[in-house]
C-alpha positions in Angstrom: -143.9 -17.8 -25.6 -141.7 -15.8 -22.4 -141.1 -19.6 -20.7 -139.8 -20.7 -24.0 -137.6 -17.9 -24.2 -136.4 -18.1 -20.9 -136.0 -21.5 -21.3 -133.2 -21.3 -24.2 -131.3 -18.4 -22.9 -130.9 -20.8 -19.9 -129.5 -23.1 -22.2 -127.7 -21.4 -24.3 -126.0 -19.9 -20.9 -125.2 -23.3 -19.9 -123.7 -24.7 -23.0 -121.5 -21.1 -22.6 -120.4 -22.1 -19.5 -119.0 -25.8 -20.3 -117.9 -24.6 -23.3 -115.8 -22.1 -21.0 -115.0 -25.2 -18.8 -113.4 -27.5 -21.7 -111.3 -24.6 -22.9 -109.8 -24.0 -19.4 -108.9 -27.9 -19.0 -107.7 -27.9 -22.3 -105.5 -24.6 -21.6 -104.5 -26.4 -18.0 -103.4 -29.8 -19.8 -101.7 -27.8 -22.3 -99.7 -25.8 -19.3 -99.1 -28.8 -17.7 -98.0 -30.7 -20.9 -95.9 -28.1 -22.3 -92.6 -29.2 -23.6 -89.6 -27.7 -21.7 -85.9 -27.0 -23.4 -82.6 -27.4 -22.0 -82.2 -23.2 -22.6 -85.3 -23.0 -20.0 -83.3 -24.6 -17.2 -80.1 -22.9 -17.7 -80.0 -19.8 -20.2 -76.6 -19.5 -21.1 -77.5 -22.4 -23.8 -77.4 -19.1 -26.7 -73.3 -19.4 -25.9 -72.8 -22.4 -26.8 -73.1 -25.2 -29.8 -73.9 -28.7 -29.3 -72.7 -32.4 -30.5 -74.8 -35.5 -29.6 -74.0 -39.3 -29.4 -76.0 -40.0 -32.6 -73.6 -36.6 -34.5 -76.8 -34.2 -34.0 -74.8 -30.8 -34.3 -76.1 -27.3 -34.0 -75.5 -24.3 -33.0 -78.9 -22.9 -32.1 -79.8 -24.1 -28.4 -82.2 -21.7 -27.9 -85.9 -23.7 -27.5 -83.5 -27.2 -28.5 -84.1 -30.5 -27.5 -82.9 -33.8 -28.8 -84.6 -36.9 -27.2 -82.8 -39.7 -25.9 -79.5 -37.0 -25.4 -80.2 -33.8 -24.6 -83.6 -32.8 -22.8 -85.3 -31.7 -19.9 -86.0 -34.5 -16.9 -87.8 -33.6 -13.1 -86.7 -35.4 -10.0 -89.8 -34.5 -8.6 -88.8 -31.1 -7.4 -86.0 -29.6 -9.7 -85.5 -29.6 -13.4 -82.6 -31.0 -14.8 -80.9 -30.6 -18.2 -79.8 -34.5 -18.8 -77.1 -35.0 -21.0 -77.0 -39.0 -22.6 -74.7 -40.9 -24.5 -74.1 -44.5 -25.7 -70.1 -46.1 -25.8 -70.4 -46.0 -29.7 -71.9 -43.6 -31.8 -71.0 -40.4 -33.9 -68.5 -38.1 -32.7 -65.5 -35.3 -33.7 -63.1 -35.6 -35.7 -60.5 -35.7 -32.9 -61.7 -38.2 -31.1 -62.8 -42.1 -30.6 -65.2 -41.3 -27.8 -69.0 -40.2 -28.0 -69.9 -37.5 -26.6 -73.6 -34.7 -25.7 -71.9 -32.0 -25.0 -71.6 -28.2 -25.3 -68.7 -26.1 -26.9 -68.2 -22.5 -26.4 -68.9 -20.0 -29.1 -66.9 -17.3 -27.5 -63.4 -18.0 -27.6 -60.2 -16.5 -25.1 -56.6 -16.8 -24.3 -55.6 -18.0 -20.6 -54.1 -13.8 -20.2 -57.9 -12.5 -20.9 -59.2 -15.6 -18.9 -63.0 -17.0 -18.8 -64.8 -18.5 -15.9 -67.3 -21.9 -15.9 -69.6 -23.4 -13.3 -72.0 -26.5 -13.3 -73.8 -27.9 -10.7 -74.6 -31.4 -10.9 -75.5 -35.3 -10.4 -74.0 -38.0 -12.3 -76.8 -40.7 -13.0 -74.9 -43.6 -14.8 -71.2 -44.5 -16.5 -70.6 -47.4 -18.5 -71.0 -50.7 -16.4 -68.6 -52.3 -18.7 -64.7 -52.3 -19.5 -61.2 -53.0 -18.8 -60.3 -52.1 -15.6 -56.9 -51.9 -16.4 -57.7 -48.9 -18.7 -57.6 -45.8 -17.0 -60.6 -44.4 -18.9 -63.1 -47.0 -18.2 -66.2 -46.5 -16.5 -65.8 -42.6 -16.2 -67.4 -39.5 -18.0 -65.7 -36.0 -18.3 -68.1 -33.3 -17.5 -66.2 -30.1 -17.8 -63.2 -29.0 -20.0 -61.2 -26.1 -21.1 -59.8 -27.1 -24.6 -57.4 -25.4 -26.8 -58.6 -24.3 -30.6 -55.2 -24.5 -32.0 -51.4 -25.6 -32.0 -51.5 -29.4 -30.6 -55.0 -28.8 -30.0 -54.9 -30.3 -26.6 -56.7 -29.6 -22.8 -55.7 -27.7 -19.8 -58.9 -28.9 -18.2 -60.3 -32.3 -18.0 -62.9 -32.9 -14.8 -63.8 -36.8 -14.7 -66.3 -39.3 -12.8 -65.4 -42.4 -12.6 -67.3 -45.7 -11.1 -66.0 -49.1 -11.1 -69.0 -51.8 -11.3 -70.4 -53.1 -7.9 -68.9 -50.1 -6.3 -71.5 -47.2 -4.6 -69.2 -44.4 -4.9 -67.0 -42.9 -7.6 -64.3 -41.1 -8.3 -64.2 -37.5 -9.0 -60.5 -35.9 -10.3 -59.1 -34.0 -13.0 -56.3 -33.9 -15.8 -53.7 -31.6 -17.2 -53.3 -32.3 -20.4 -49.3 -31.2 -21.2 -48.6 -28.4 -24.0 -46.7 -30.9 -25.7 -43.1 -29.5 -27.1 -42.5 -30.8 -30.2 -44.4 -33.5 -32.0 -47.6 -34.2 -29.5 -47.0 -37.5 -29.8 -45.1 -37.9 -26.5 -48.5 -36.2 -25.2 -49.8 -37.4 -21.9 -52.0 -36.1 -18.2 -51.2 -35.2 -14.9 -54.3 -36.5 -12.3 -55.5 -34.8 -9.2 -58.0 -36.5 -6.9 -60.5 -34.9 -5.9 -62.6 -36.9 -4.0 -61.2 -40.5 -4.1 -58.9 -41.8 -6.4 -56.9 -40.5 -9.8 -56.8 -41.2 -13.1 -53.5 -43.8 -13.0 -55.7 -45.6 -10.1 -56.8 -48.8 -11.8 -57.6 -52.0 -11.7 -54.8 -55.4 -11.1 -56.3 -56.8 -13.9 -59.4 -56.6 -16.6 -61.8 -57.8 -13.8 -60.2 -56.6 -10.8 -60.8 -52.8 -9.3 -59.4 -50.6 -6.4 -61.0 -50.8 -3.4 -64.0 -48.5 -3.0 -62.8 -44.9 -2.6 -63.9 -44.1 1.5 -65.0 -40.3 0.4 -66.1 -40.7 -3.0 -69.1 -39.0 -4.8 -72.6 -41.9 -5.5 -74.2 -42.0 -8.5 -77.4 -39.2 -8.2 -75.0 -37.1 -5.8 -75.0 -33.4 -6.1 -72.0 -31.3 -6.6 -70.5 -28.5 -8.0 -67.6 -27.0 -9.6 -65.8 -24.1 -10.5 -63.1 -22.7 -13.3 -62.1 -19.7 -12.7 -59.1 -18.5 -15.5 -57.7 -15.0 -14.5 -54.5 -13.5 -15.2 -53.7 -16.7 -16.6 -53.8 -19.1 -13.5 -56.4 -21.5 -13.0 -58.7 -21.7 -9.8 -60.2 -25.0 -9.6 -62.9 -25.2 -6.4 -65.0 -28.1 -6.0 -67.7 -28.9 -3.6 -70.6 -31.4 -2.2 -72.7 -31.1 0.4 -70.9 -33.5 3.5 -67.7 -33.1 1.5 -64.7 -31.1 2.6 -64.6 -28.2 0.0 -61.6 -28.8 -2.6 -59.5 -26.1 -3.9 -56.8 -26.3 -6.7 -54.4 -23.6 -8.5 -52.8 -23.9 -11.9 -50.9 -21.8 -14.1 -51.5 -22.0 -18.1 -48.8 -19.7 -18.6 -45.5 -21.6 -17.2 -44.7 -25.2 -17.4 -44.4 -26.8 -14.0 -43.3 -30.3 -16.7 -40.8 -28.3 -18.9 -37.4 -30.9 -18.3 -37.2 -34.8 -17.8 -37.0 -34.0 -14.2 -39.9 -32.7 -14.2 -41.4 -35.3 -14.5 -43.9 -36.8 -12.0 -43.4 -40.3 -11.0 -47.5 -40.7 -11.6 -46.9 -40.3 -15.3 -43.3 -42.2 -15.0 -45.2 -45.5 -14.1 -48.1 -45.1 -16.5 -47.7 -42.8 -19.5 -43.6 -43.1 -20.2 -44.3 -47.0 -20.1 -46.4 -46.9 -22.9 -43.8 -44.9 -25.0 -45.6 -41.7 -24.1 -43.1 -39.4 -23.0 -42.4 -36.1 -23.7 -42.5 -32.5 -22.0 -43.9 -29.3 -22.3 -43.3 -26.0 -23.7 -41.9 -23.7 -21.0 -44.7 -21.2 -21.5 -47.3 -24.3 -21.5 -50.5 -22.5 -22.9 -49.5 -19.1 -23.0 -51.1 -16.6 -25.7 -53.1 -20.3 -27.4 -56.6 -20.0 -27.8 -59.2 -21.7 -25.5 -62.7 -22.5 -25.2 -64.9 -24.1 -22.2 -66.8 -27.8 -22.8 -69.5 -29.0 -20.4 -71.8 -31.8 -20.6 -71.1 -35.8 -21.5 -68.3 -37.1 -22.4 -68.2 -41.0 -22.5 -64.5 -42.0 -22.1 -65.9 -46.0 -22.3 -64.9 -47.4 -26.2 -64.9 -51.0 -28.3 -61.3 -49.7 -28.3 -59.2 -49.0 -26.0 -61.8 -49.7 -23.5 -62.8 -52.5 -24.4 -66.4 -51.5 -23.6 -69.6 -53.4 -24.8 -70.8 -51.0 -27.4 -73.4 -53.8 -29.9 -72.0 -52.9 -32.9 -72.9 -48.8 -32.7 -76.9 -50.0 -31.7 -77.7 -46.7 -29.6 -81.4 -48.8 -28.9 -79.1 -51.9 -26.6 -76.5 -49.7 -25.7 -78.7 -47.6 -23.4 -81.0 -50.8 -22.6 -77.7 -52.5 -21.4 -75.8 -49.9 -19.4 -73.5 -49.2 -22.5 -73.8 -45.3 -22.1 -73.2 -42.2 -19.7 -75.7 -39.8 -18.6 -75.2 -36.8 -16.5 -78.0 -34.2 -15.0 -77.0 -30.2 -14.5 -79.3 -28.2 -12.5 -77.5 -25.1 -13.0 -74.6 -23.6 -14.9 -72.8 -20.5 -15.6 -70.1 -19.0 -18.0 -68.6 -15.9 -18.1 -65.5 -13.9 -18.0 -62.7 -14.7 -15.4 -62.8 -12.7 -12.1 -60.2 -12.0 -9.7 -60.2 -15.0 -7.0 -61.5 -14.2 -3.3 
């Protein structure tokens, strides 16, 4: 009898150990497969809302992700927040371009300022388009957007790469806060690495030479947008490239008379009848907010990019999309520059 009791106890102990092992393995597997959300990687998500390329909108981004548009990807070393959007989808009332892009909930004026940073790599831009159209093959990866008046954009940061080339360009555009009708608005573009917005092809299928100092797809770089007491300070950094810094007043216009209009604008926008000038006080006192993510500039209209009748699956399968990865980003108040 004693031997039988010992045997039973032994079997119970073995069974308990097996169950504990299974529970441990199950727990480990769950941990390994636990889904990460963008807010686990970049914790400022509670400060933003989002519009995705399929029309999904939400202002609750903590523990939120959207398959194929806004999610986390690991490159073997680092977790990245992915912003992905097709050439054609559902977009905002003021644009024909799709986006998976954050919009800051808090608003500010240039006099009080704000700061946005981002460390990112662009993984893809549309491979189709018209090379004579400035927006072809590009995506906007950071913005300052006005929320009143003409609702223009004092800052748009672009990445653009022509098909078949290894390196692309990073540049930033300043849109004038037009005096009078906004029909005459235009963007003045400044190159960071590579070309600016005005460098286009000689025909729909002819491209400028590849920029020697450009940024490749998958190459990491960062930007800082610091608006302090009405002045916008921009800093761009990338390993192996010269750090670039720029300063632009948002309180006093550089383009208030026709004599102030740069040659870049005369040879591009003016030919299309976009011949406005800016109000003297630029964006002074006007409500602003930051945007960050992937604002795809390719579309079936102005850039003649392939859209496959809006079929998102086909667009993703055939290169008709833009995709941007961020591993770090911050938002806050503007600070006095060093």
